[in-house]
C-alpha positions in Angstrom: 14.2 -4.5 -53.1 16.1 -6.1 -50.2 17.5 -9.6 -51.1 15.8 -12.5 -49.4 19.0 -13.5 -47.7 19.4 -10.1 -46.0 15.7 -10.1 -45.0 16.0 -13.5 -43.4 19.2 -12.4 -41.6 17.3 -9.3 -40.3 14.5 -11.4 -39.0 16.9 -13.7 -37.3 18.7 -10.8 -35.6 15.4 -9.3 -34.6 14.2 -12.6 -33.1 17.5 -13.0 -31.2 17.2 -9.5 -29.8 13.6 -10.0 -28.8 14.5 -13.3 -27.1 17.4 -11.7 -25.2 15.1 -8.8 -24.1 12.5 -11.2 -22.7 15.2 -13.1 -20.8 16.8 -10.0 -19.3 16.4 -9.6 -15.6 13.7 -7.2 -14.6 14.9 -3.9 -13.1 15.9 -4.1 -9.4 14.2 -2.1 -6.7 17.2 0.3 -6.7 16.9 0.7 -10.4 13.2 1.4 -10.1 13.9 4.0 -7.4 16.4 5.6 -9.7 13.7 5.8 -12.4 10.7 6.8 -10.3 11.9 8.5 -7.1 15.5 9.7 -7.2 14.9 13.1 -8.9 12.7 14.2 -5.9 13.7 12.0 -3.0 16.8 10.8 -1.2 17.2 7.7 0.9 18.2 7.8 4.5 16.5 10.1 7.0 18.1 13.5 6.5 16.3 16.3 4.6 18.4 17.5 1.7 17.9 19.8 -1.3 15.4 17.7 -3.1 11.7 18.5 -3.5 10.3 15.5 -1.5 11.2 14.1 2.0 13.8 11.4 2.4 12.4 7.8 1.9 14.7 5.9 4.3 13.1 4.1 7.3 9.6 4.1 5.8 8.3 0.8 7.1 5.6 1.5 9.7 6.6 5.2 9.9 3.7 7.6 10.2 3.0 9.5 7.0 4.2 13.1 7.2 6.6 12.3 10.1 9.9 13.6 8.9 10.8 16.4 11.3 11.1 19.8 9.7 9.7 18.8 6.3 6.6 20.7 5.3 3.9 18.2 4.2 0.5 18.9 2.7 -2.4 19.1 5.1 -4.0 16.1 3.4 -1.0 13.8 4.0 -0.5 15.2 7.5 -4.1 14.4 8.5 -4.3 11.1 6.7 -3.4 8.9 9.7 -1.5 6.6 7.4 1.4 4.4 8.4 3.7 3.3 5.6 3.1 -0.4 5.0 3.2 -2.2 1.7 -0.6 -1.7 1.0 -0.5 2.0 1.8 2.7 2.6 -0.1 1.5 0.7 -3.1 -1.7 2.7 -3.1 0.3 5.9 -2.9 2.8 4.9 -5.6 0.1 3.8 -7.9 -1.9 7.0 -7.7 -1.2 9.5 -5.0 -4.2 11.7 -5.9 -6.6 8.8 -5.6 -5.0 7.5 -2.4 -5.0 10.9 -0.6 -6.8 13.6 -2.4 -5.4 17.1 -2.2 -1.9 15.9 -1.4 1.1 17.9 -2.7 3.0 15.2 -4.5 3.0 15.8 -8.3 3.6 12.3 -9.5 2.5 10.1 -12.4 3.7 6.5 -12.0 5.7 5.4 -15.0 6.0 1.8 -13.7 4.0 -1.4 -14.3 2.0 -2.9 -11.4 4.7 -5.5 -11.0 7.5 -2.9 -11.0 5.5 -0.8 -8.5 5.2 -3.8 -6.2 9.0 -4.5 -6.4 9.8 -0.8 -5.8 7.5 -0.7 -2.8 9.0 -3.8 -1.3 12.5 -2.4 -1.8 11.7 1.0 -0.4 10.3 -0.5 2.8 13.6 -2.3 3.4 15.7 0.9 3.2 17.2 2.1 6.5 
């Protein structure tokens, strides 16, 4: 059996850790990009070795507009421009936003994190 003094100490430490975690700053847009996008996409406008097209300069850019990148027919024919509402729909569930697209992505973020990521991405040159 654990002595009562140690049990209380454990509860106090756990409470302090929980309080610190709830006060911690939420992840930045850049940190969310690192979590959700970096493995497949670069920033900037140059195509590199990654699976997806670069994500720089998204704001008001036509979907499927990066020259020499091969997009799905569905995205190419979507007529979308990247704005906050379209990007959030895409990030939340690409298959629901544009069926038959080629992006294999399941969003690991909360709605608030997705919003923060979308806002940050649209500001990247």
